[in-house]
C-alpha positions as CSV (number, residue, x, y, z in Angstrom):
1,M,18.1,25.3,-15.2
2,N,18.4,26.9,-18.6
3,R,15.1,26.5,-20.5
4,N,16.6,25.2,-23.7
5,K,18.8,22.8,-21.9
6,R,15.9,21.4,-20.0
7,E,13.9,20.9,-23.2
8,K,16.7,18.9,-24.7
9,E,16.7,16.5,-21.8
10,Y,13.2,15.2,-22.5
11,Y,11.6,13.2,-25.2
12,S,8.0,12.1,-25.9
13,I,6.9,8.5,-26.3
14,D,3.5,6.8,-26.4
15,V,3.0,4.1,-23.7
16,G,-0.2,2.2,-24.1
17,D,-3.0,4.9,-24.4
18,S,-0.9,7.6,-22.7
19,T,2.0,9.8,-23.8
20,F,5.0,10.0,-21.5
21,M,7.4,13.0,-21.6
22,V,10.5,11.6,-19.8
23,L,14.1,12.3,-19.3
24,K,16.3,10.8,-22.0
25,R,18.1,8.8,-19.4
26,Y,15.0,6.5,-19.4
27,Q,14.7,4.3,-22.4
28,N,12.8,1.1,-23.5
29,L,9.6,2.1,-21.9
30,R,7.0,-0.7,-21.7
31,P,3.5,-0.5,-20.0
32,I,3.2,-2.8,-17.0
33,G,0.1,-1.5,-15.2
34,S,-2.5,1.1,-14.7
35,G,-5.1,2.2,-12.1
36,A,-7.0,5.1,-10.7
37,Q,-3.8,6.7,-9.4
38,G,-1.8,6.5,-12.6
39,I,-0.1,4.6,-15.4
40,V,3.1,2.6,-14.8
41,C,5.7,1.5,-17.2
42,S,9.1,-0.2,-17.0
43,A,12.2,1.5,-18.3
44,Y,16.0,1.2,-18.3
45,D,17.8,4.0,-16.4
46,H,21.1,4.7,-18.1
47,N,22.3,6.8,-15.2
48,L,21.7,4.1,-12.6
49,E,22.3,1.2,-15.1
50,R,19.3,-0.6,-13.9
51,N,15.6,-1.2,-14.7
52,V,13.1,1.0,-13.0
53,A,9.3,1.6,-12.9
54,I,8.0,5.1,-13.9
55,K,4.6,6.1,-12.7
56,K,2.8,9.0,-14.4
57,L,0.2,10.3,-12.0
58,S,-3.3,10.3,-13.6
59,R,-4.7,13.9,-14.0
60,P,-3.2,15.1,-10.7
61,F,-4.9,18.5,-11.0
62,Q,-8.3,17.4,-12.2
63,N,-9.9,18.3,-8.9
64,Q,-9.0,18.8,-5.2
65,T,-9.3,15.1,-4.4
66,H,-6.8,14.1,-7.1
67,A,-4.4,16.9,-6.2
68,K,-4.5,16.1,-2.4
69,R,-3.8,12.4,-3.2
70,A,-0.9,13.3,-5.4
71,Y,0.6,15.5,-2.8
72,R,0.1,12.9,0.0
73,E,1.7,10.2,-2.1
74,L,4.7,12.3,-3.0
75,V,5.4,13.6,0.5
76,L,5.1,10.1,2.1
77,M,7.2,8.4,-0.6
78,K,9.9,11.0,0.0
79,C,10.1,10.3,3.7
80,V,9.8,6.5,4.0
81,N,12.9,4.4,3.9
82,H,12.5,0.7,4.5
83,K,13.4,-2.4,2.6
84,N,9.8,-3.5,2.5
85,I,8.5,-0.2,1.2
86,I,9.0,0.7,-2.5
87,G,11.9,3.0,-2.9
88,L,11.5,6.4,-4.7
89,L,14.5,6.9,-7.0
90,N,13.5,10.1,-8.8
91,V,10.7,12.7,-9.2
92,F,10.4,15.0,-12.2
93,T,8.2,17.1,-14.4
94,P,8.9,18.1,-18.0
95,Q,7.2,21.4,-17.6
96,K,9.5,24.4,-17.0
97,T,7.3,26.7,-14.8
98,L,4.6,26.5,-12.3
99,E,2.2,28.0,-14.8
100,E,2.9,25.2,-17.3
101,F,3.1,22.5,-14.6
102,Q,0.6,19.6,-15.2
103,D,2.5,16.2,-15.2
104,V,4.2,14.4,-12.3
105,Y,6.4,11.3,-12.8
106,L,7.6,9.1,-10.0
107,V,10.5,6.8,-10.6
108,M,10.6,3.7,-8.4
109,E,12.3,0.4,-7.9
110,L,11.1,-2.2,-10.5
111,M,9.8,-5.5,-9.1
112,D,8.9,-8.7,-10.9
113,A,5.2,-9.1,-10.1
114,N,2.4,-8.0,-7.8
115,L,0.8,-10.2,-5.3
116,C,-2.2,-10.9,-7.5
117,Q,0.0,-13.1,-9.6
118,V,1.6,-14.8,-6.6
119,I,-1.9,-15.7,-5.3
120,Q,-2.4,-18.0,-8.2
121,M,0.5,-20.1,-7.0
122,E,0.2,-22.8,-4.3
123,L,2.3,-21.4,-1.5
124,D,4.0,-23.5,1.2
125,H,4.4,-22.3,4.8
126,E,7.9,-21.0,4.3
127,R,7.0,-18.6,1.4
128,L,3.6,-17.6,2.9
129,S,4.9,-16.8,6.3
130,Y,7.9,-14.9,4.9
131,L,5.7,-12.8,2.6
132,L,3.4,-12.0,5.6
133,Y,6.5,-11.1,7.8
134,Q,7.7,-8.6,5.2
135,M,4.2,-7.1,4.9
136,L,4.1,-6.6,8.6
137,C,7.6,-5.1,8.7
138,G,6.6,-2.5,6.1
139,I,3.4,-1.7,7.9
140,K,5.1,-1.4,11.2
141,H,7.5,1.1,9.6
142,L,4.6,3.2,8.5
143,H,2.7,2.9,11.7
144,A,5.8,4.0,13.7
145,A,5.3,7.4,12.0
146,G,1.6,7.3,12.5
147,I,0.9,6.5,8.9
148,I,-2.1,4.2,8.1
149,H,-1.9,2.8,4.6
150,R,-5.7,2.3,4.3
151,D,-5.4,0.7,0.8
152,L,-3.6,-2.6,1.3
153,K,-4.5,-5.1,-1.3
154,P,-2.6,-7.6,-3.6
155,S,-2.2,-5.1,-6.4
156,N,-0.5,-2.7,-4.1
157,I,2.1,-5.2,-2.9
158,V,4.9,-6.2,-5.3
159,V,7.5,-9.0,-5.1
160,K,10.6,-10.3,-6.7
161,S,11.4,-13.8,-7.7
162,D,13.5,-14.2,-4.6
163,C,10.4,-13.6,-2.5
164,T,11.4,-10.0,-1.6
165,L,8.3,-8.0,-0.9
166,K,7.5,-4.3,-1.0
167,I,4.4,-2.2,-0.3
168,L,3.5,0.6,-2.6
169,D,0.9,3.3,-3.5
170,F,0.4,5.9,-0.7
171,G,-2.2,7.9,-2.4
172,L,-4.8,7.0,0.2
173,A,-2.4,6.7,3.2
174,R,-2.9,9.2,6.0
175,T,-1.6,9.8,9.5
176,A,-3.5,8.5,12.5
177,A,-5.6,10.6,14.9
178,T,-7.3,9.4,18.1
179,G,-11.0,8.7,17.5
180,L,-10.8,10.0,14.0
181,L,-13.9,9.2,11.9
182,M,-12.6,8.3,8.4
183,T,-14.6,7.7,5.3
184,P,-16.0,4.1,4.8
185,Y,-15.5,4.3,1.1
186,V,-11.7,4.6,1.0
187,V,-10.2,1.2,1.1
188,T,-11.0,-1.3,-1.8
189,R,-14.1,-3.0,-0.6
190,Y,-12.8,-6.6,-0.5
191,Y,-10.2,-5.7,2.1
192,R,-12.1,-3.2,4.2
193,A,-12.3,-3.8,8.0
194,P,-15.7,-4.0,9.6
195,E,-15.3,-0.7,11.4
196,V,-14.7,1.0,8.0
197,I,-17.8,-0.7,6.6
198,L,-19.8,0.4,9.6
199,G,-18.6,4.0,9.2
200,M,-16.9,4.0,12.6
201,G,-13.7,5.7,13.7
202,Y,-10.7,3.4,13.2
203,Q,-7.0,3.2,14.0
204,A,-3.8,1.6,12.7
205,N,-4.9,-2.0,13.1
206,V,-7.4,-1.4,10.2
207,D,-4.3,-2.4,8.1
208,V,-4.1,-5.7,10.0
209,W,-7.6,-6.7,8.9
210,S,-6.4,-6.1,5.3
211,V,-3.4,-8.3,5.8
212,G,-5.7,-11.0,7.1
213,C,-7.8,-10.8,4.0
214,I,-4.7,-11.0,1.8
215,M,-3.4,-14.0,3.8
216,A,-6.7,-15.8,3.4
217,E,-6.7,-15.0,-0.3
218,M,-3.2,-16.5,-0.7
219,V,-4.4,-19.7,0.9
220,R,-7.7,-19.9,-1.0
221,G,-6.5,-18.6,-4.3
222,S,-9.5,-16.3,-4.5
223,V,-10.9,-13.2,-2.7
224,L,-12.1,-13.9,0.8
225,F,-14.9,-11.4,0.9
226,P,-16.2,-10.7,-2.6
227,G,-19.1,-8.3,-2.8
228,T,-20.4,-5.0,-3.8
229,D,-20.6,-1.7,-1.9
230,R,-21.3,-2.5,1.8
231,I,-22.2,-6.2,1.5
232,L,-20.0,-9.1,2.4
233,K,-21.0,-12.3,0.6
234,L,-18.9,-15.3,1.3
235,N,-21.2,-17.7,3.3
236,L,-24.7,-16.3,3.5
237,H,-26.8,-17.0,6.5
238,P,-30.6,-16.9,6.0
239,N,-31.1,-14.9,9.2
240,P,-27.8,-13.0,9.7
241,R,-28.9,-10.6,12.4
242,N,-30.3,-13.4,14.6
243,A,-27.5,-15.9,13.9
244,V,-24.8,-16.7,16.4
245,L,-22.1,-18.3,14.3
246,S,-20.2,-20.7,16.5
247,H,-17.5,-21.7,14.0
248,P,-13.9,-20.9,15.3
249,F,-13.4,-18.7,12.3
250,C,-16.6,-16.8,12.7
251,L,-15.8,-13.1,12.1
252,T,-18.2,-12.0,14.8
253,S,-18.0,-11.1,18.5
254,C,-21.3,-11.6,20.3
255,S,-20.9,-8.6,22.6
256,Y,-19.9,-6.4,19.7
257,L,-22.8,-7.6,17.6
258,C,-25.2,-6.7,20.4
259,T,-24.1,-3.1,20.3
260,Q,-23.8,-2.8,16.5
261,R,-26.8,-5.0,15.5
262,E,-28.6,-2.3,13.5
263,K,-25.4,-1.2,11.7
264,L,-24.5,-4.6,10.4
265,P,-24.4,-5.2,6.7
266,S,-27.2,-7.2,5.1
267,Y,-25.1,-10.4,5.3
268,C,-22.8,-12.1,7.8
269,A,-19.7,-13.7,6.6
270,C,-17.7,-16.6,8.0
271,F,-14.4,-18.0,6.9
272,M,-14.2,-21.8,6.9
273,S,-11.0,-23.2,8.2
274,E,-11.1,-26.0,5.7
275,D,-9.5,-23.6,3.3
276,L,-6.3,-23.5,5.4
277,K,-5.8,-27.2,4.7
278,R,-4.5,-26.2,1.3
279,I,-1.3,-24.9,3.0
280,K,1.4,-27.6,2.8
281,P,2.7,-28.3,6.3
282,V,6.4,-28.3,5.3
283,F,7.7,-25.5,7.5
284,T,8.6,-25.3,11.2
285,A,5.2,-23.9,11.9
286,D,2.1,-26.1,11.4
287,T,-1.2,-25.4,9.9
288,S,-2.7,-24.7,13.3
289,Q,-0.4,-21.7,13.8
290,A,-1.4,-20.2,10.4
291,R,-5.0,-20.7,11.4
292,D,-4.5,-19.1,14.8
293,L,-2.8,-16.0,13.3
294,L,-5.5,-15.6,10.7
295,S,-8.2,-15.9,13.4
296,K,-6.6,-13.1,15.4
297,M,-6.3,-10.8,12.4
298,L,-9.9,-11.3,11.3
299,V,-11.6,-10.2,14.5
300,I,-14.5,-7.9,13.9
301,D,-14.0,-6.1,17.2
302,A,-11.0,-3.9,16.4
303,S,-10.1,-3.5,20.1
304,K,-9.6,-7.3,20.3
305,R,-7.8,-7.6,16.9
306,I,-4.1,-8.5,17.0
307,S,-1.7,-5.5,16.5
308,V,1.2,-5.5,14.1
309,D,3.7,-5.9,16.9
310,E,1.8,-8.9,18.3
311,A,1.5,-10.4,14.8
312,L,5.3,-10.1,14.4
313,Q,5.8,-12.0,17.6
314,H,3.4,-14.8,16.6
315,P,5.0,-18.2,16.2
316,Y,4.0,-18.4,12.5
317,I,5.8,-15.2,11.8
318,N,8.5,-14.9,14.5
319,V,10.8,-17.4,12.9
320,W,11.8,-14.6,10.5
321,Y,12.3,-11.9,13.1
322,D,15.2,-9.6,12.4
323,P,15.6,-6.5,14.7
324,T,17.2,-4.5,11.9
325,E,14.1,-5.0,9.8
326,V,11.4,-4.8,12.4
327,E,12.9,-2.0,14.5
328,A,14.2,0.2,11.7
329,P,14.1,4.0,12.4
330,P,10.7,5.4,11.6
331,P,10.2,7.8,8.8
332,V,10.0,11.5,9.6
333,I,7.0,13.2,8.1
334,T,8.2,16.6,6.9
335,D,4.7,18.1,6.5
336,K,3.1,18.0,10.0
337,Q,-0.3,19.2,8.5
338,L,-0.4,16.6,5.8
339,D,-4.0,15.4,6.5
340,E,-5.5,18.6,7.8
341,R,-4.6,20.6,4.7
342,E,-7.4,21.8,2.5
343,H,-6.6,23.8,-0.6
344,T,-7.8,24.9,-4.0
345,V,-6.5,22.9,-7.0
346,E,-4.1,25.8,-7.7
347,E,-2.7,25.8,-4.2
348,W,-2.2,22.0,-4.3
349,K,-0.5,22.4,-7.6
350,E,2.0,24.9,-6.1
351,L,2.7,22.7,-3.1
352,I,3.4,19.7,-5.4
353,Y,5.6,21.8,-7.7
354,K,7.6,22.9,-4.6
355,E,8.1,19.2,-3.6
356,V,9.4,18.4,-7.1
357,L,11.8,21.3,-7.0
358,D,12.9,20.2,-3.5
359,W,13.7,16.8,-4.8
360,E,15.8,18.2,-7.7
361,E,17.7,20.3,-5.2
362,R,18.3,17.4,-2.8
363,T,19.5,15.2,-5.6
364,K,22.0,17.9,-6.7
365,N,23.3,17.8,-3.2
366,G,23.6,14.0,-3.2
367,V,20.8,13.5,-0.6
368,I,18.0,11.1,-1.5
369,R,15.7,9.6,1.1
370,G,18.4,10.2,3.7
371,Q,21.1,8.6,1.7
372,P,24.4,10.3,0.7
373,A,26.4,10.6,-2.5
374,S,26.4,7.0,-3.5
375,I,23.1,7.6,-5.2
376,A,23.9,11.1,-6.3
377,Q,23.9,10.0,-9.9
378,V,20.1,10.1,-9.7
379,Q,20.3,13.8,-10.2
380,Q,19.2,15.1,-13.6
């Protein structure tokens, strides 16, 4: 693209404490959120004639960790295509050359709220089970391609007023590997599975534990396992290592505890089923079904924890089952070495720049996330 023409397509605007340099097609920018991975604002896209969300990645080339995260998020967002995964509408940079390249902008579907706000409402069975069903559908789509999200939490799940739900933020997602030992400090601590806290290898159903924590939080209206670092502090037992918690919602397995006794955190935690009584029994499922599903998600022994497929078949969830949603074609990961890659910041920068240019080329040809010319207007 001609350098002067490219310069004319962009304009600068202050959004909160950050300056956005965006295409002129995006107007009425308003800040809606921020986090470690970036700053997000809403905007109106004059090309698509719809409201969108624009995420400016936070200092993507500050170090190798930030750069790898940015690359992983971009690659995965380009390949996933499911109604319960946030859709990527555009990717751009205002810089004209690799040497100048420093900013990455991701344009996504705009939703009404994140799950943190929904948690403050008192949900009935119908809404709660439908939200859980959609979470599981989105996770199944990721797992079908060997993608473990690893950072599921209410702030990474967005909804619309019609109860439509989508999962977002793939900066920490990675592909699964048998017996792989992954860092225990990745997932936000409130939603981390025991095997993560214990520094053990883990597999795809680590995401199921996170969904269980989110489900409990939607019931309780507050975080299930608040704490700091490696400590769980819901209900504290004076002698946690010697205790055998007999409550049906005890998050322990006796045989498992025997083998992991010395690795256990300082406190044991147990979820009291009385919290589930807050769910109004107005749906086809009753409270006992919700309790049963949650007890199977929050099993400390990962080998005995319910899988995504099993959860989707559970009576509390199965009422919503739609094969077109549950069995949608899995995403195809274009970079087969996504997780094994180790590069310098400059090498990561070049890889990300190529991905941005690839997106521009694909949009010019009318191909976006596997979809043909009906969305070709996304092109710059």
